[in-house]
SEKOLBA-8169 format. One record per residue (C-alpha): residue number from 1; residue in three letters; x, y, z. Coordinates in pm, whole numbers. Example, Ala and Ser with C-alpha at 12.3 -4.5 7.8 and 13.67 -1.06 7.14 Angstrom:
1 | ALA | 1230 | -450 | 780
2 | SER | 1367 | -106 | 714
END
This chain:
1 | MET | 7 | 7 | -18
2 | PRO | 165 | 346 | -65
3 | VAL | 275 | 614 | 210
4 | LEU | 194 | 970 | 192
5 | ASN | 413 | 1196 | 419
6 | ILE | 313 | 1547 | 470
7 | ARG | 590 | 1816 | 562
8 | ALA | 543 | 2174 | 720
9 | LEU | 183 | 2071 | 833
10 | PRO | 113 | 2387 | 1052
11 | ASP | 59 | 2364 | 1415
12 | ASP | -277 | 2462 | 1420
13 | VAL | -379 | 2191 | 1166
14 | HIS | -205 | 1910 | 1315
15 | GLN | -331 | 2003 | 1680
16 | GLY | -678 | 2011 | 1472
17 | LEU | -652 | 1675 | 1348
18 | ARG | -521 | 1562 | 1695
19 | LEU | -869 | 1686 | 1838
20 | ARG | -1082 | 1506 | 1576
21 | ALA | -877 | 1164 | 1568
22 | ALA | -981 | 1179 | 1972
23 | ARG | -1340 | 1259 | 1930
24 | HIS | -1353 | 980 | 1645
25 | GLY | -1176 | 752 | 1875
26 | ARG | -865 | 692 | 1631
27 | SER | -513 | 776 | 1553
28 | MET | -427 | 1055 | 1380
29 | GLU | -292 | 868 | 1115
30 | ALA | -644 | 671 | 1069
31 | GLU | -833 | 989 | 1097
32 | ALA | -595 | 1137 | 787
33 | ARG | -679 | 861 | 594
34 | ALA | -1066 | 877 | 664
35 | ILE | -1042 | 1266 | 587
36 | LEU | -879 | 1170 | 245
37 | ALA | -1101 | 913 | 152
38 | ALA | -1385 | 1093 | 214
39 | ALA | -1217 | 1406 | 1
40 | VAL | -1146 | 1205 | -297
41 | LEU | -1370 | 932 | -334
42 | ASP | -1707 | 1005 | -483
43 | ASP | -2045 | 820 | -300
44 | GLY | -1779 | 567 | -90
45 | GLU | -1693 | 438 | -465
46 | ARG | -1362 | 320 | -499
47 | TRP | -1144 | 523 | -824
48 | ASP | -976 | 297 | -1059
49 | VAL | -857 | 302 | -1430
50 | ARG | -1157 | 126 | -1536
51 | SER | -1420 | 316 | -1385
52 | LEU | -1293 | 642 | -1550
53 | PRO | -1424 | 576 | -1888
54 | ALA | -1782 | 597 | -1726
55 | TRP | -1735 | 885 | -1481
56 | VAL | -1594 | 1074 | -1788
57 | ASP | -1935 | 974 | -1968
58 | LYS | -2109 | 1130 | -1655
59 | VAL | -1938 | 1461 | -1662
60 | TYR | -1927 | 1535 | -2013
61 | GLY | -2218 | 1350 | -2185
62 | LYS | -2269 | 1410 | -2548
63 | ARG | -2008 | 1681 | -2525
64 | LYS | -1739 | 1451 | -2458
65 | PRO | -1386 | 1525 | -2606
66 | LYS | -1221 | 1269 | -2865
67 | ASN | -1008 | 1027 | -2616
68 | VAL | -1037 | 1220 | -2281
69 | ALA | -1042 | 917 | -2095
70 | ALA | -714 | 780 | -2231
71 | THR | -549 | 1121 | -2217
72 | LEU | -680 | 1107 | -1858
73 | ILE | -523 | 792 | -1809
74 | ALA | -173 | 857 | -1994
75 | GLY | -135 | 1200 | -1743
76 | ARG | -206 | 1029 | -1455
77 | ARG | 60 | 722 | -1549
78 | LYS | 267 | 1002 | -1640
79 | GLU | 252 | 1142 | -1349
80 | ALA | 350 | 817 | -1130
81 | ARG | 621 | 771 | -1289
82 | ARG | 740 | 1118 | -1146
83 | GLU | 650 | 1003 | -821
END
């Protein structure tokens, strides 16, 4: 599973995360994962390459640019190689 390190987190954000984690009975790491998952997952759906064409159809409808899903996938793969 990938690992994410966050540097230069402001003190007030760190303290807020600590308090929020305590309210939810979780570690700070588990709370950060929950916050990130809620921010990037649509209705609890996990995103992967196979779901991208359906999402593009939903967003663009009949005005979809040609090869937009393939272009997005290629862009993400390029970013992943740099990471």
